C-alpha positions as CSV (number, residue, x, y, z in Angstrom):
1,M,29.8,139.9,59.1
2,K,29.5,136.6,60.9
3,P,31.2,133.6,59.4
4,Q,28.0,131.6,59.2
5,Q,26.6,134.4,57.0
6,Q,29.6,134.8,54.8
7,S,29.6,134.5,51.0
8,L,31.1,131.3,49.7
9,I,34.9,131.3,50.0
10,G,37.0,129.3,47.5
11,T,38.5,129.8,44.0
12,S,39.9,126.3,43.5
13,E,39.3,124.2,40.5
14,A,37.0,122.0,42.5
15,M,34.8,124.9,43.5
16,Q,34.4,126.3,40.0
17,P,31.4,124.0,39.2
18,V,29.8,125.0,42.5
19,I,30.1,128.7,41.7
20,A,28.7,128.1,38.2
21,D,25.8,126.1,39.6
22,I,25.0,128.8,42.1
23,E,24.8,131.4,39.3
24,S,22.6,129.2,37.1
25,S,20.2,128.2,39.9
26,A,19.9,131.8,41.2
27,R,18.5,132.9,37.8
28,S,15.5,130.6,38.3
29,G,13.0,129.7,40.9
30,A,13.6,126.0,40.6
31,K,14.1,123.7,43.6
32,V,17.7,123.1,44.6
33,L,19.1,120.0,46.3
34,I,22.6,120.7,47.9
35,T,24.6,117.5,48.6
36,G,27.9,117.0,50.4
37,E,29.5,115.8,53.6
38,T,28.8,117.3,56.9
39,G,30.5,120.7,57.5
40,V,31.2,121.6,53.8
41,G,29.1,124.7,53.9
42,K,25.8,123.7,52.4
43,E,23.9,126.4,54.2
44,V,26.3,129.0,52.9
45,V,25.6,127.7,49.4
46,A,21.9,127.9,50.0
47,R,22.1,131.5,51.4
48,T,24.3,132.5,48.4
49,V,21.7,131.2,45.9
50,H,19.0,133.2,47.8
51,Q,21.2,136.4,47.9
52,K,21.8,136.2,44.1
53,S,18.2,135.5,43.2
54,A,15.2,137.8,42.6
55,R,14.0,136.9,46.1
56,Q,17.0,138.4,47.9
57,A,14.9,141.2,49.5
58,A,12.5,138.6,51.1
59,A,13.1,136.3,54.0
60,F,15.6,133.4,54.0
61,V,14.3,130.9,56.6
62,T,16.2,127.8,57.7
63,I,15.3,124.7,59.7
64,N,17.4,121.7,60.5
65,C,15.1,118.7,60.0
66,A,17.4,116.5,62.1
67,G,17.4,118.9,65.0
68,V,13.6,119.1,65.5
69,P,11.6,116.1,66.8
70,D,9.1,114.8,64.3
71,S,6.2,115.7,66.6
72,L,7.3,119.4,66.4
73,L,8.6,119.6,62.8
74,E,5.1,119.6,61.3
75,S,4.1,122.5,63.6
76,E,7.3,124.4,62.9
77,L,6.9,124.1,59.1
78,F,3.1,124.4,58.6
79,G,2.1,126.2,61.8
80,H,-0.7,125.5,64.3
81,A,-3.9,127.0,65.6
82,R,-4.2,128.0,69.2
83,G,-5.5,125.1,71.3
84,S,-4.8,122.5,68.6
85,F,-2.7,120.5,71.1
86,T,-1.3,120.8,74.6
87,G,1.0,123.8,74.9
88,A,-0.4,125.6,71.8
89,V,-1.3,128.7,73.7
90,R,-1.2,131.0,70.6
91,D,-1.4,130.7,66.9
92,N,1.9,129.9,65.1
93,P,2.0,130.8,61.4
94,G,4.8,128.4,60.6
95,L,8.1,128.9,58.9
96,L,6.7,128.3,55.4
97,R,4.4,131.3,55.8
98,Q,7.2,133.4,57.2
99,A,9.2,132.7,54.1
100,N,6.4,133.7,51.7
101,G,7.9,135.5,48.8
102,G,11.4,134.3,49.8
103,T,13.3,131.0,50.4
104,V,13.0,128.2,52.9
105,F,16.1,126.1,53.5
106,L,15.5,122.6,54.8
107,D,18.8,121.2,56.0
108,E,19.3,117.4,56.5
109,V,16.0,116.7,54.7
110,G,17.1,113.1,54.5
111,E,16.4,112.7,58.2
112,M,12.6,113.5,57.8
113,S,10.2,110.7,58.7
114,L,8.2,109.1,56.0
115,R,5.1,110.9,57.3
116,M,6.7,114.3,57.2
117,Q,8.0,113.5,53.7
118,A,4.4,112.9,52.6
119,L,3.3,116.2,54.0
120,L,6.2,118.0,52.3
121,L,5.4,116.3,49.0
122,R,1.8,117.5,49.2
123,F,2.9,121.0,49.9
124,L,5.3,121.0,46.9
125,E,2.5,119.7,44.6
126,T,-0.3,122.1,45.7
127,G,1.5,125.0,47.4
128,E,-1.2,124.9,50.1
129,I,-0.5,124.8,53.8
130,Q,-2.6,122.7,56.1
131,T,-2.3,124.3,59.5
132,I,-2.5,121.9,62.5
133,G,-5.9,122.4,64.0
134,A,-7.4,124.4,61.1
135,A,-10.5,123.1,59.4
136,T,-9.4,123.9,55.9
137,A,-6.2,124.5,54.0
138,S,-5.0,128.1,53.8
139,A,-4.3,130.0,50.6
140,K,-1.4,129.1,48.5
141,I,2.0,130.7,49.3
142,D,4.9,131.5,47.0
143,V,8.1,130.2,48.5
144,R,11.3,128.7,47.0
145,V,12.4,125.4,48.6
146,I,16.1,124.6,48.9
147,T,17.1,121.4,50.6
148,A,20.4,119.8,51.7
149,T,21.6,116.4,52.8
150,N,24.8,114.5,53.5
151,R,23.0,111.2,52.6
152,N,22.6,109.6,49.2
153,L,18.9,110.1,48.8
154,L,18.6,107.8,45.8
155,E,20.1,104.9,47.8
156,A,17.8,105.8,50.7
157,A,14.9,105.7,48.2
158,N,15.9,102.2,47.0
159,A,16.0,101.2,50.7
160,R,12.5,102.6,51.2
161,E,13.8,105.1,53.7
162,F,13.1,108.1,51.5
163,R,10.2,108.7,49.1
164,E,11.4,108.4,45.5
165,D,8.7,110.8,44.3
166,L,9.9,113.4,46.8
167,Y,13.5,112.9,45.8
168,Y,12.7,113.7,42.2
169,R,10.6,116.7,43.3
170,L,13.5,118.1,45.3
171,N,16.3,117.3,42.9
172,V,15.5,119.7,40.1
173,F,18.9,121.4,40.3
174,E,21.6,119.6,42.3
175,I,24.7,121.3,43.6
176,R,27.4,119.1,45.0
177,V,29.8,120.8,47.4
178,P,33.2,119.1,47.5
179,P,34.9,118.2,50.8
180,L,37.8,120.4,51.9
181,R,40.3,117.6,51.2
182,E,39.4,117.9,47.5
183,R,40.3,121.7,47.5
184,P,43.4,122.2,49.6
185,S,44.3,125.4,47.7
186,D,41.3,127.1,49.4
187,I,42.6,126.3,52.9
188,P,45.0,129.3,53.2
189,V,42.1,131.7,52.1
190,L,39.8,130.2,54.7
191,L,42.5,130.4,57.3
192,E,43.0,134.1,56.6
193,Y,39.3,134.8,56.7
194,Y,38.7,133.1,60.0
195,L,41.9,134.4,61.6
196,Q,40.8,137.9,60.9
197,W,37.2,137.4,61.9
198,F,37.9,135.6,65.2
199,G,40.8,138.0,65.9
200,E,38.4,140.9,65.8
201,H,35.6,139.0,67.6
202,H,37.9,138.1,70.5
203,R,39.9,141.3,70.4
204,H,43.1,139.5,69.6
205,G,46.0,140.9,67.7
206,P,46.7,139.6,64.2
207,L,48.2,136.1,63.9
208,A,50.4,134.8,61.1
209,V,50.9,131.1,60.3
210,S,54.4,129.7,59.9
211,K,55.2,127.7,56.8
212,A,55.6,124.5,58.8
213,A,52.2,125.0,60.4
214,L,50.6,125.9,57.1
215,D,52.1,122.7,55.5
216,R,50.3,120.6,58.1
217,L,47.1,122.5,57.9
218,T,46.9,122.2,54.1
219,S,47.9,118.5,54.0
220,Y,45.5,117.5,56.8
221,G,42.4,115.6,55.7
222,W,39.8,117.7,57.5
223,P,37.2,115.1,58.1
224,G,34.9,117.8,59.6
225,N,35.5,120.0,56.6
226,V,35.1,123.8,56.9
227,R,33.3,123.6,60.2
228,E,36.3,121.8,61.7
229,L,38.7,124.3,60.3
230,R,36.6,127.2,61.7
231,N,36.6,125.6,65.2
232,V,40.4,125.0,65.0
233,V,41.1,128.6,64.0
234,E,39.0,129.9,66.9
235,R,40.8,127.7,69.3
236,L,44.2,129.0,68.0
237,V,43.1,132.6,68.3
238,L,42.1,132.0,72.0
239,R,45.3,130.0,72.9
240,V,48.2,131.4,70.9
241,E,49.8,134.5,72.4
242,G,51.3,135.3,69.0
243,P,52.4,136.6,66.7
244,T,52.9,133.4,64.8
245,I,51.2,130.0,64.9
246,E,53.7,127.2,64.9
247,P,53.1,123.4,64.5
248,D,53.3,122.8,68.3
249,A,50.2,125.1,68.8
250,L,48.1,123.0,66.5
251,P,45.7,120.2,67.7
252,V,47.6,117.0,68.1
253,E,45.8,115.3,65.2
254,I,47.0,118.0,62.9
255,A,50.5,118.7,64.5
256,S,51.3,115.0,64.3
257,H,50.2,114.8,60.7
258,V,53.3,114.5,58.4
259,P,52.9,116.2,55.0
260,A,53.2,114.1,51.9
261,A,56.7,112.9,51.0
262,R,56.8,114.9,47.8
263,D,56.7,118.1,49.9
264,Q,59.6,117.1,52.0
265,G,63.3,116.9,51.6
266,P,65.4,113.8,50.9
267,S,66.0,112.9,54.5
268,H,62.2,112.6,55.1
269,A,61.9,110.4,52.1
270,R,64.7,108.1,53.5
271,E,62.9,108.0,56.8
272,S,59.6,107.0,55.1
273,V,61.4,104.2,53.2
274,S,63.0,103.0,56.4
275,D,59.7,103.0,58.3
276,Q,58.1,100.9,55.5
277,A,60.9,98.4,55.6
278,R,60.4,98.0,59.4
279,V,56.7,97.5,58.8
280,D,57.3,94.9,56.1
281,A,59.7,93.0,58.4
282,L,57.2,92.9,61.2
283,I,54.5,91.6,58.9
284,E,56.9,88.9,57.6
285,R,57.6,87.8,61.2
286,L,53.8,87.5,61.8
287,R,53.5,85.3,58.7
288,Q,56.2,83.1,60.3
289,K,53.8,82.5,63.2
290,E,55.6,84.7,65.7
291,S,53.5,86.0,68.5
292,F,51.9,89.4,68.0
C-alpha cells in the first residue's frame, strides 16, 4: 500500500474529533470541506471519507485546483468537445463525469479564480455539466463533492477573493485536520509506518530510532506537517546504514533542535537559565547605547 493511499494514522486526543467527523460524514452524501495547514493529510481524510461511504465501490477522482492553470481547469472538470479550441483533438468527458456515482476531491479550492468559482457554483446548484464547445448542457450526474483548503475561506470571502455563496455551499460538513505539532503522540506511529514502508520500497533493512533521536523528532515543530515527516523518513532510509538512527543522522534543523527543558536533566535546565542570563545582559548593554 502506498503512503499516499494509506488510511488515516493517528490515535491522539487531537485526532479523535477528526475520526468522529469522518464517520459521521461518511454516513451521508453531504458536501465536505476539509481545512488545515499544508501537508496535514487532507487528501487522506477525503479518501477515507469516500472509502467508508456508500460510494466506496465507485471512482474517487482528485484534482489540485492550484496545480492546473485556470484556462485548463474548466476543461479538466467539465470536459470539452473535439475542436472546441486549439489542441482539442478528441472529446474529453471531464473529471466530474468520470466520478459519476462516486466522489470528486477538489484540493486547494481556495485558489480557484472567481470565474471558476461561478462555474462550480452553477454545477452544485443544478448538477448539470456544460461541456466546452457543446451546444447544450448534458444530463445531470450524481457525484459527491469534497473540497479542501489551507486558507480561511470566510476571510477570503470578506476580502471578495472567494464567493460567499460558494463557501456556504461547500461548507456543509467541515473537518479540521490539526497540524502535527498539536499531536506529537502520533509521531512515533507515523515514523514506524513510514520506516517500514520506505524500507520495503527501497529494499533497506529495518531501522530503529534511538531515544535521543526520537526526543528530537517528537519535540520538533514540523512546519511541513506529515508531508515533511514522510520526506525526512525517506531520506533517513536512503542515508543511514543502520541499524539505528541517531541524532547526528537527522536533518540539521531537527538535530539542532533542543527538546523542552521539562524533558531534560538538571544540567540542561541550568544551561538554559545561564543562556537566558547572557541574553538579558546583552539586551541591557544595547539599552545602554552600546554598539550592536
